[in-house]
PLY file of the C-alpha trace (Angstrom):
ply
format ascii 1.0
element vertex 69
property float x
property float y
property float z
element edge 68
property int vertex1
property int vertex2
end_header
20.59 30.82 -17.29
19.57 34.46 -17.86
16.23 35.40 -17.13
14.69 38.68 -19.07
11.50 40.23 -19.28
9.48 40.00 -22.40
9.22 43.74 -23.78
5.56 43.20 -24.94
3.94 41.37 -21.97
6.72 41.70 -19.28
6.41 37.95 -18.03
9.92 36.56 -17.42
11.65 34.29 -19.65
14.60 32.47 -20.42
17.04 34.00 -22.81
19.35 31.16 -24.06
17.37 28.38 -25.97
14.42 30.81 -26.72
13.79 31.12 -30.31
11.71 34.29 -30.10
14.15 36.25 -27.70
14.07 38.86 -26.36
10.01 38.05 -26.42
8.62 35.11 -24.59
6.61 33.82 -27.44
5.79 34.17 -30.98
2.57 36.04 -30.32
4.58 38.95 -28.54
7.10 38.93 -31.29
4.34 39.37 -33.56
2.60 42.19 -31.56
6.03 44.04 -31.44
6.50 43.63 -35.19
2.82 45.13 -35.61
3.85 48.01 -33.43
6.51 48.83 -35.84
4.75 48.36 -39.01
1.77 50.54 -37.74
4.59 53.38 -36.86
3.84 53.18 -33.00
7.38 53.29 -32.47
8.44 56.55 -34.27
11.12 58.90 -33.18
9.97 62.55 -32.80
11.23 64.69 -35.59
10.75 68.35 -36.29
9.65 68.99 -39.86
11.69 71.71 -41.53
11.06 73.14 -45.32
13.88 73.39 -47.47
14.18 76.92 -48.68
14.89 78.04 -52.31
18.34 78.43 -51.84
18.61 74.85 -50.34
16.65 73.31 -53.27
19.04 75.28 -55.87
22.20 73.91 -53.66
20.65 70.34 -54.03
20.21 70.47 -57.59
23.67 71.73 -58.20
25.30 68.98 -56.03
23.19 66.35 -57.99
24.23 67.87 -61.40
27.90 67.96 -60.68
27.70 64.57 -59.32
26.12 63.25 -62.60
28.62 64.97 -64.65
31.72 63.35 -62.86
30.04 59.94 -63.36
0 1
1 2
2 3
3 4
4 5
5 6
6 7
7 8
8 9
9 10
10 11
11 12
12 13
13 14
14 15
15 16
16 17
17 18
18 19
19 20
20 21
21 22
22 23
23 24
24 25
25 26
26 27
27 28
28 29
29 30
30 31
31 32
32 33
33 34
34 35
35 36
36 37
37 38
38 39
39 40
40 41
41 42
42 43
43 44
44 45
45 46
46 47
47 48
48 49
49 50
50 51
51 52
52 53
53 54
54 55
55 56
56 57
57 58
58 59
59 60
60 61
61 62
62 63
63 64
64 65
65 66
66 67
67 68
């Protein structure tokens, strides 16, 4: 049977037949879920502000789309 390391605690656990896979337990699964909910696993982004020109283009595109519908 394949053995994998739990992403949370690094304990080795069987993959097949494990209802919490890839985690070793419900506890580790909930810890990981909590980290996602707390946004600890964010992807880095670069904030960019929209210019007036960008906003006008978006408004125009939305207006055209509403007219076609």
